[in-house]
C-alpha positions as CSV (number, residue, x, y, z in Angstrom):
1,M,15.0,7.8,-18.3
2,F,17.7,7.5,-15.5
3,V,20.1,10.4,-16.6
4,T,19.6,13.8,-14.8
5,N,20.0,17.0,-16.6
6,D,23.5,17.3,-15.5
7,G,24.4,14.3,-17.3
8,R,24.9,11.8,-14.2
9,N,23.6,8.3,-14.6
10,V,21.6,7.3,-11.8
11,L,20.3,3.7,-12.5
12,F,22.1,2.1,-9.4
13,T,20.6,4.7,-7.0
14,F,17.2,3.8,-8.6
15,V,17.7,0.2,-8.0
16,I,18.5,0.4,-4.2
17,V,15.6,2.9,-3.6
18,S,13.4,0.6,-5.2
19,S,14.4,-2.1,-2.6
20,L,12.6,0.2,0.1
21,F,9.3,-0.1,-1.9
22,L,9.6,-4.1,-1.8
23,L,10.1,-3.7,1.7
24,W,7.2,-1.8,2.9
25,G,5.1,-3.7,0.5
26,F,6.2,-6.8,2.4
27,C,5.1,-5.1,5.7
28,N,1.6,-3.7,4.5
29,G,1.1,-7.5,3.3
30,M,1.1,-9.0,6.2
31,I,-0.9,-6.5,8.0
32,D,-3.5,-7.2,5.9
33,V,-3.8,-11.0,6.8
34,M,-3.2,-10.1,10.4
35,D,-6.5,-8.8,11.0
36,K,-8.4,-12.1,10.7
37,H,-5.9,-13.4,13.1
38,F,-6.4,-11.4,16.0
39,Q,-10.3,-11.8,15.3
40,E,-10.4,-15.3,15.9
41,E,-7.6,-15.3,18.6
42,L,-9.2,-12.0,20.6
43,H,-12.8,-12.4,19.5
44,L,-12.9,-9.1,17.7
45,N,-15.2,-8.0,15.3
46,L,-14.3,-6.2,12.2
47,S,-14.6,-2.7,13.5
48,Q,-12.6,-3.8,16.8
49,S,-9.7,-5.2,14.3
50,A,-9.7,-2.4,12.4
51,W,-7.7,-1.0,15.3
52,I,-4.6,-2.7,13.6
53,Q,-5.2,-0.2,10.4
54,F,-5.7,2.5,12.9
55,A,-2.4,1.8,14.6
56,H,-0.5,1.3,11.2
57,Y,-1.6,4.5,9.7
58,L,-1.5,6.4,12.7
59,G,2.3,5.9,12.5
60,Y,2.2,7.7,9.2
61,F,0.3,10.7,10.3
62,L,2.5,11.5,13.6
63,M,5.9,10.8,11.7
64,S,5.2,12.2,8.3
65,L,5.9,15.9,9.0
66,P,9.0,15.0,10.9
67,A,10.1,12.7,8.0
68,G,9.7,15.8,5.7
69,W,11.8,17.9,8.0
70,L,14.5,15.7,8.1
71,A,14.8,14.7,4.5
72,T,15.0,18.6,4.0
73,K,17.5,19.3,6.6
74,F,19.7,15.9,6.1
75,G,18.8,15.3,2.5
76,Y,17.3,11.7,1.3
77,K,20.3,9.7,2.5
78,G,19.8,10.9,6.1
79,G,15.9,10.2,6.0
80,I,16.5,6.8,4.6
81,I,18.5,5.6,7.3
82,F,16.8,6.9,10.0
83,G,13.9,5.3,8.7
84,L,15.4,2.1,8.1
85,L,16.7,2.0,11.6
86,L,13.2,3.0,13.2
87,V,11.6,-0.1,11.3
88,A,14.3,-2.4,12.7
89,V,13.4,-1.2,16.5
90,G,9.8,-2.2,15.3
91,G,10.5,-5.5,13.9
92,F,12.7,-6.5,16.9
93,W,9.6,-5.2,19.2
94,F,7.6,-8.3,18.2
95,I,9.7,-10.7,20.1
96,P,8.7,-9.5,23.4
97,A,5.1,-8.6,22.1
98,T,4.5,-12.2,21.5
99,K,5.4,-12.9,25.3
100,I,3.4,-10.0,26.3
101,V,0.5,-11.2,24.6
102,A,-1.7,-8.1,24.6
103,F,-3.4,-6.5,21.7
104,W,-1.7,-2.8,22.6
105,A,1.8,-4.5,22.5
106,F,1.2,-5.8,18.8
107,L,-0.4,-2.5,18.1
108,L,2.4,-0.6,19.5
109,G,4.9,-2.9,17.0
110,V,2.7,-2.0,14.2
111,C,2.9,1.8,14.7
112,L,6.6,1.7,15.2
113,I,7.1,-0.1,12.0
114,A,4.9,2.0,10.2
115,S,6.5,5.2,11.6
116,G,9.7,4.1,10.2
117,L,8.3,3.3,6.8
118,T,6.5,7.0,6.9
119,F,10.4,8.3,6.5
120,L,10.9,5.7,3.5
121,E,7.9,6.6,1.9
122,T,8.4,10.6,2.2
123,V,12.0,10.4,0.7
124,A,11.5,7.5,-1.6
125,N,8.4,8.4,-3.4
126,P,9.6,11.8,-4.7
127,Y,13.2,10.8,-4.7
128,T,12.3,8.4,-8.0
129,T,10.6,11.2,-9.6
130,V,13.7,13.5,-9.8
131,L,16.1,10.3,-10.6
132,G,16.0,11.5,-14.6
133,S,14.0,13.3,-17.0
134,Q,11.0,15.0,-15.4
135,R,9.2,13.7,-18.8
136,F,9.1,10.1,-17.2
137,A,8.5,10.9,-13.5
138,A,5.2,9.2,-13.5
139,T,6.8,6.2,-15.1
140,R,9.5,5.7,-12.8
141,I,7.5,6.2,-9.3
142,N,5.1,3.6,-11.0
143,L,8.2,1.0,-11.9
144,A,9.4,1.5,-8.6
145,Q,5.8,1.2,-7.0
146,S,5.9,-2.1,-9.0
147,C,8.7,-3.5,-6.3
148,N,6.0,-2.1,-3.8
149,G,3.7,-4.8,-5.5
150,I,6.0,-7.7,-4.8
151,G,6.2,-7.3,-1.6
152,W,2.5,-7.2,-1.4
153,I,2.5,-10.7,-2.9
154,L,5.1,-11.9,-0.6
155,G,3.9,-10.2,2.6
156,P,0.2,-12.3,2.8
157,I,2.4,-15.5,2.0
158,A,4.6,-15.3,5.3
159,G,1.4,-14.2,6.9
160,A,-0.5,-17.2,5.9
161,T,2.4,-19.3,7.2
162,F,3.3,-17.9,10.5
163,F,0.0,-16.1,11.7
164,Y,-2.3,-19.3,10.7
165,S,0.2,-21.9,11.3
166,K,-1.1,-25.2,13.1
167,D,0.3,-28.0,15.4
168,A,0.3,-31.9,14.9
169,A,-3.4,-31.5,16.9
170,G,-4.9,-29.0,14.5
171,R,-4.5,-25.9,17.2
172,S,-3.4,-22.9,16.2
173,T,0.5,-22.0,16.9
174,G,0.2,-18.6,15.1
175,S,0.8,-16.4,18.4
176,Q,3.8,-18.0,18.9
177,T,5.2,-17.7,15.3
178,L,4.3,-14.5,14.6
179,W,7.5,-12.5,15.6
180,I,9.4,-14.5,13.2
181,P,8.9,-12.8,9.7
182,Y,9.0,-9.2,11.8
183,A,12.2,-10.2,13.3
184,G,13.5,-11.2,10.1
185,V,12.6,-7.6,8.7
186,G,14.7,-6.2,11.2
187,V,17.8,-7.9,10.3
188,I,17.1,-6.9,6.4
189,V,16.7,-3.1,7.2
190,I,19.7,-3.0,9.4
191,V,21.8,-4.4,6.5
192,L,20.0,-2.1,4.3
193,A,21.0,0.9,6.2
194,V,24.6,-0.4,6.1
195,I,24.3,-0.4,2.3
196,F,23.0,3.1,1.9
197,Y,25.1,4.4,4.5
198,F,28.2,3.5,1.9
199,A,26.5,4.3,-1.3
200,S,26.0,7.2,-3.4
201,V,22.7,9.0,-3.0
202,P,23.2,12.4,-4.5
203,D,20.6,15.2,-3.2
204,I,18.9,15.9,-6.6
205,K,16.7,19.1,-6.7
206,A,13.0,19.0,-8.2
207,E,12.5,21.3,-11.0
208,D,10.8,24.4,-9.8
209,D,8.0,25.3,-12.5
210,Y,6.3,27.5,-10.1
211,S,9.2,29.4,-9.1
212,L,8.3,28.7,-5.3
213,D,12.0,28.5,-4.2
214,D,12.3,32.4,-4.7
215,S,9.2,33.1,-2.2
216,R,8.7,32.9,1.4
217,A,6.7,29.8,2.7
218,D,3.8,32.4,3.7
219,S,3.5,34.1,0.5
220,P,0.7,33.3,-2.0
221,H,3.5,31.0,-3.8
222,S,3.5,28.8,-0.8
223,I,2.5,25.2,-1.9
224,W,-1.3,25.6,-0.3
225,G,-1.6,28.0,-3.0
226,H,-1.7,25.3,-5.7
227,P,-4.6,23.3,-6.2
228,H,-3.5,20.4,-7.6
229,F,-1.4,19.9,-4.4
230,T,-4.2,20.4,-1.7
231,M,-6.4,18.3,-4.0
232,A,-3.6,15.6,-4.2
233,V,-3.7,15.7,-0.4
234,A,-7.3,15.0,-0.7
235,A,-7.2,12.3,-3.2
236,Q,-4.6,10.5,-1.2
237,F,-6.2,10.1,1.8
238,F,-9.6,8.9,-0.3
239,Y,-7.5,6.4,-2.1
240,V,-5.7,4.9,0.6
241,A,-9.1,4.8,2.6
242,A,-10.3,2.8,-0.1
243,Q,-7.3,0.5,-0.5
244,S,-7.0,-0.3,3.2
245,G,-10.4,-1.4,3.5
246,I,-10.5,-3.4,0.6
247,F,-7.1,-4.9,1.5
248,S,-7.5,-5.6,5.0
249,F,-11.0,-7.3,4.5
250,L,-10.2,-9.4,1.7
251,I,-9.9,-12.7,3.8
252,N,-13.3,-11.8,5.5
253,Y,-14.9,-11.6,1.8
254,M,-13.4,-14.3,0.5
255,T,-14.4,-16.7,3.6
256,T,-18.2,-15.6,3.4
257,Q,-19.3,-14.1,0.3
258,P,-18.5,-16.3,-2.3
259,P,-21.3,-19.0,-3.3
260,A,-20.9,-22.6,-1.7
261,I,-17.3,-24.2,-3.1
262,P,-18.4,-27.2,-5.2
263,A,-17.4,-30.6,-4.2
264,G,-15.3,-31.1,-7.1
265,W,-12.8,-28.5,-5.8
266,V,-12.7,-30.0,-2.1
267,A,-11.8,-33.5,-4.0
268,Y,-9.4,-32.2,-5.9
269,T,-7.3,-29.9,-3.2
270,N,-7.8,-33.3,-1.1
271,S,-6.4,-35.6,-3.7
272,R,-3.7,-33.2,-4.4
273,A,-2.6,-33.0,-0.6
274,A,-2.7,-36.9,-0.6
275,D,-0.7,-37.2,-3.6
276,S,2.1,-34.7,-2.7
277,A,4.5,-34.4,-0.1
278,G,6.3,-32.1,2.3
279,F,5.7,-28.4,1.8
280,L,3.6,-29.0,-1.4
281,Q,1.0,-31.5,1.0
282,G,1.0,-28.3,3.7
283,F,0.1,-26.2,0.8
284,F,-3.2,-27.9,-0.6
285,Q,-4.3,-29.2,2.8
286,G,-7.0,-27.2,4.5
287,W,-8.3,-25.0,1.5
288,F,-11.3,-25.2,2.3
289,E,-13.7,-25.9,5.3
290,P,-17.2,-26.1,6.6
291,N,-18.9,-22.6,8.2
292,K,-21.0,-22.6,10.8
293,E,-24.1,-23.7,8.8
294,G,-22.1,-26.6,7.5
295,I,-21.6,-25.1,4.2
296,I,-18.4,-25.4,2.4
297,C,-16.5,-22.3,2.1
298,V,-12.8,-20.8,1.7
299,S,-10.8,-21.1,4.8
300,N,-8.6,-18.7,6.3
301,K,-5.3,-20.2,4.8
302,L,-6.4,-20.3,1.2
303,A,-8.1,-16.8,1.5
304,S,-4.7,-15.6,2.4
305,Y,-3.1,-17.2,-0.3
306,L,-5.8,-15.5,-2.7
307,A,-4.6,-12.2,-0.9
308,S,-0.9,-12.6,-2.8
309,L,-3.1,-13.7,-6.0
310,G,-5.0,-10.1,-5.5
311,F,-1.6,-8.8,-5.1
312,V,-0.4,-10.4,-8.4
313,C,-3.2,-8.5,-10.3
314,F,-1.8,-5.5,-8.7
315,L,1.9,-6.0,-9.4
316,T,0.5,-6.8,-12.8
317,G,-1.4,-3.2,-12.9
318,R,1.4,-1.5,-11.7
319,F,3.8,-3.1,-14.7
320,T,1.3,-2.3,-17.5
321,G,0.2,0.9,-15.8
322,A,3.8,2.2,-16.0
323,A,4.1,1.1,-19.7
324,L,1.0,2.9,-20.5
325,L,2.0,6.1,-18.5
326,R,4.9,6.5,-21.0
327,R,2.2,7.1,-23.9
328,Y,-0.9,8.5,-22.2
329,S,-1.3,11.4,-19.7
330,A,-0.9,10.4,-15.9
331,H,-4.2,12.3,-15.0
332,R,-6.1,10.8,-17.8
333,M,-5.2,7.2,-16.8
334,L,-5.9,8.2,-13.0
335,G,-9.3,9.5,-13.8
336,L,-10.2,6.3,-16.1
337,Y,-8.8,3.6,-13.4
338,G,-10.8,5.6,-10.8
339,V,-13.9,4.9,-12.7
340,M,-13.4,1.5,-13.5
341,N,-12.9,1.2,-9.7
342,V,-16.2,2.9,-8.7
343,L,-17.8,0.0,-11.6
344,M,-15.7,-3.0,-9.6
345,C,-17.1,-1.7,-6.1
346,L,-20.9,-1.4,-7.3
347,L,-20.7,-4.9,-8.9
348,V,-19.2,-6.2,-5.7
349,F,-22.1,-4.2,-3.6
350,C,-24.8,-5.9,-5.7
351,K,-23.4,-9.7,-4.8
352,L,-23.5,-11.3,-8.2
353,G,-21.9,-14.3,-7.0
354,W,-18.8,-15.5,-8.7
355,L,-18.7,-12.0,-10.9
356,S,-18.5,-9.7,-7.9
357,V,-15.4,-12.1,-6.6
358,V,-13.7,-11.7,-10.0
359,C,-14.3,-7.5,-9.4
360,V,-12.7,-7.9,-6.4
361,F,-9.5,-8.8,-8.0
362,L,-10.2,-6.5,-10.7
363,S,-10.2,-3.6,-8.1
364,Y,-6.5,-4.4,-7.2
365,F,-5.5,-4.2,-10.8
366,F,-7.3,-0.6,-11.1
367,M,-5.8,0.5,-7.7
368,S,-2.2,-0.3,-9.0
369,I,-1.1,3.0,-10.5
370,M,-3.0,5.3,-8.1
371,F,-0.9,6.0,-5.1
372,P,2.1,6.6,-7.0
373,T,0.6,8.7,-9.6
374,I,-1.4,11.0,-7.4
375,F,2.0,11.7,-5.7
376,A,3.8,12.4,-9.2
377,L,0.6,14.6,-10.0
378,G,0.5,16.3,-6.7
379,I,4.5,17.2,-6.5
380,F,4.6,18.5,-10.0
381,G,6.5,21.5,-10.3
382,L,7.3,22.6,-6.7
383,G,10.9,22.4,-6.7
384,A,12.9,22.2,-3.4
385,R,9.7,22.1,-1.5
386,A,8.5,18.8,-3.3
387,K,10.0,17.4,0.1
388,K,7.6,19.2,2.4
389,A,5.0,18.6,0.0
390,S,5.5,15.0,0.1
391,A,5.3,14.8,3.9
392,Y,1.8,16.4,3.7
393,I,0.8,13.6,1.0
394,V,2.1,10.9,2.9
395,M,0.2,12.1,6.0
396,A,-2.8,11.6,3.9
397,I,-2.5,8.1,4.6
398,M,-4.2,8.8,7.6
399,G,-7.4,7.8,5.5
400,G,-6.3,4.1,5.9
401,A,-6.8,4.8,9.6
402,L,-10.1,6.1,9.8
403,L,-12.4,4.8,6.5
404,P,-11.5,1.0,7.3
405,K,-13.4,1.6,10.8
406,V,-16.4,2.9,8.8
407,M,-16.3,-0.1,6.3
408,G,-16.3,-2.3,9.1
409,F,-19.3,-0.6,10.8
410,V,-21.1,-1.0,7.8
411,A,-19.7,-4.8,7.6
412,D,-20.6,-5.9,11.0
413,R,-24.4,-4.1,10.4
414,Y,-25.1,-5.7,7.1
415,D,-22.1,-7.8,5.3
416,I,-18.4,-7.0,3.7
417,S,-20.1,-7.1,0.2
418,R,-22.3,-4.1,1.5
419,G,-19.4,-2.4,3.0
420,F,-17.9,-1.7,-0.5
421,I,-20.0,1.4,-0.5
422,V,-17.3,3.2,1.4
423,P,-14.8,2.6,-1.2
424,L,-16.8,3.2,-3.9
425,A,-17.5,6.8,-2.5
426,C,-13.6,7.0,-2.3
427,F,-12.9,6.4,-5.9
428,V,-15.3,8.8,-7.1
429,F,-13.1,11.5,-5.5
430,V,-10.2,10.2,-7.2
431,A,-11.7,9.9,-10.6
432,Y,-12.5,13.5,-10.0
433,Y,-9.1,14.4,-9.1
434,G,-7.4,12.9,-12.2
435,F,-10.0,14.2,-14.7
436,N,-9.6,17.9,-13.3
437,W,-5.7,17.8,-12.6
438,P,-5.3,20.2,-15.7
439,S,-7.6,22.9,-14.5
440,F,-5.9,22.4,-11.1
441,S,-2.4,22.5,-12.1
442,K,-2.8,24.8,-15.2
443,A,-0.5,22.3,-17.0
444,D,-1.7,20.2,-19.9
445,S,0.3,17.0,-18.2
446,L,3.0,15.6,-16.8
447,Q,4.8,15.1,-20.1
448,G,3.8,18.5,-21.5
449,P,5.6,21.5,-22.8
450,G,5.4,23.6,-19.5
451,L,2.7,25.5,-17.6
452,R,-0.3,27.3,-19.1
453,R,-0.5,31.0,-18.6
454,G,-2.3,32.0,-15.6
455,H,-1.0,30.0,-13.1
């Protein structure tokens, strides 16, 4: 699975490239627990706090094409190192941003980090698909994206620790400590940049099933003349839109939508906090708190921990999905998971109590394989132009900037459960792309023997 057509073993290269997936998963995980912090500190509504997601995905939109150009001109290694250095600039910017104490300063830091992550995603996603046999391209990218899932789990934990910290008097200190995890990211990416500078990162060419490398960019054989690619751009737009909305508003959902917390749960956590010491005592303290109506509900702190639980479901889906993709067609798996997420969002929309809460976490599971699988299906057979195609698919991440504002608007007007109608519609399109990929690509599957006649 990690041996190229010319016989090179690239397992070590795959391992260090996979570390990049963990990095951007961690950064994205912190973003998703930042929304609620600014809602309370700056008195923002859901639609206004969605500017954080907008700034994050704006960085992806603005830098996708430059990232694709840089990867084409200087190879995978140059794109990775440049991206890491840009992430470091964004991470260290949070130190002065904490002193400025203005929303725009934090948004700038978020955008800078996202700009660096754009280079990493534009390079690393297609690179994993060529580090071995094309037959296992979808499996490799899902396996690498599993490291992304680990980062998603750790990010909310860091966010809960530093964004929702309190002093002995119970006052929030999150605004003073928010910079710490970001500065830590800055140090780590500097180290990674040094490792990549000295490591062997071969510039492997993707297979050219459509003979694009022999034609002009403006010819009928341009990447835009291939529906499986153009529809992948649209599918990625809608998938990231759905993912971003669900991820960013999970804390709002968990603190407002579940039924009233049973008194026994509160008594148990209080007893655990009283019987524990040190970290464990702090871990159990403050899981539940009364809302404005005096009803006991999930606190911001516990909701942040539950975000990590959601990403455990996400990671589980990635690992099991990578295994299933070795046996079943990637496009059918994508279509099936898309349909399942339509059902999950519908059950959340219907407000069915704890069943709806469970469905939110199941949606994490069924979202797990979507991004990497759409990516692999979209760049299938595009040869050297896979790098350019990757830039456009990463640019489609801009959906995560726009649709959460729509979801936030619906949630402000009704409630967050009703807001799930927005990702539901997005998943309908993802399922459509998955089930119809063979007709778009004129290929039976990623694992198939080749192209069908007529493309």
